[in-house]
N, C-alpha and C positions, 0 to 999 in steps of 0.2 A: 853591884857589878859595874855600873856606869861610872861611879866614883873611882873605882880601881883603874878602869881603862883611862880615865882622865889623868890620874896620877902617873900612869905608865907613859902616856903621851907627853906629859910635861917633862918627865925625867929624860926622855929621848930628845925632845925639842931643845932642852937646855944643853945637850951635848952634841947637837946637830947630827944625830945618828939615823934619822929617818931615811936619808939617802942610801943607807945600807940595807934597809928593811924592805926589799922587794918580796913579793909572795914566795918566790923561789928560795931566796935566802932564808926567810923565816921558816919555811918547811924544812930546809936542810938543818937549821939550828934546832928545831924540835927533835928531829931524828938524832942528831949528835947528843943533845942533852938527855934524851931517852936512853941512849947507850951508856951515858955516864951514870944515870940512875940505876940501870941494870948492873953496872959494875959494882955498885954498893952491896949487891947480893951475890956476887959472882961465885964465891967459894963456899960460903956457909951462910947461916942465918944470923950471924953476929954482926949486924950492921950498925953503923954510926948514925943515929937518928938525925943529928945536925947535918951530916952530909946528905942524907936522904931528903931532908927538908930543903936544903939548898938546891939540889938538882931538880926536885919537884917544882920549886919556885921558878927556876929557869924555864922549865917546860911550860908551866902555866903562863909565864910572862910572854914567851914567844907565841904561844897559842892564842892568847888574847890579842897580841899585836897583829897576828895574821887575820883573825876574825875582824878586827877593826879595819885593817887595810882593805879587806874585801867587803866591808860594810855588812857583816854578818852579825846577828845578835847571838852571842854565845849561849845565853840562857835558852833561847828558843830552839836552837839546833840540838841542844842536849835533850830538851823535852820532846822534840820531834823524833829523835833517834830512840828515846825510851819507848815511845808509842810503837814504833816499828819492831823493836826488840821484844816488846810485850806480846806482839802478835806471833813472832817466831818462837817465843818461849812462854807459852801459857803456863800459869801457875800449876795447874793440875798435872802437867807433864814434866815441868822443869824444876819444880821445887826440890831442893836438896841434891840435885845431880848436875854434873858438868858436861853432859852429853851435848854434842852439837845439834842444833835445831833440826837438821835434816835426818837425824838418827833417833829422834825422840819417839 
């Protein structure tokens, strides 16, 4: 993960793009790219895998940039969130169902 973030930083530094990457702009970009990912599935399940990969890469890129900008360890926040979610959705109640935690 650290090597990937290093590569993303280098890519942006070479283009002098960091000045555009405020936390607010990165959050907006994540939302915009998520919309573009959703568009891949808009009318049916016949999606173009290359388009999906491209949009997902954009989302990951902006997400990692935001984490880096805020000095957040992406791996740690995902692990922390999984612990919280595991408490909300214990295996014995949540396995195989999509019910919201407060209705389990």
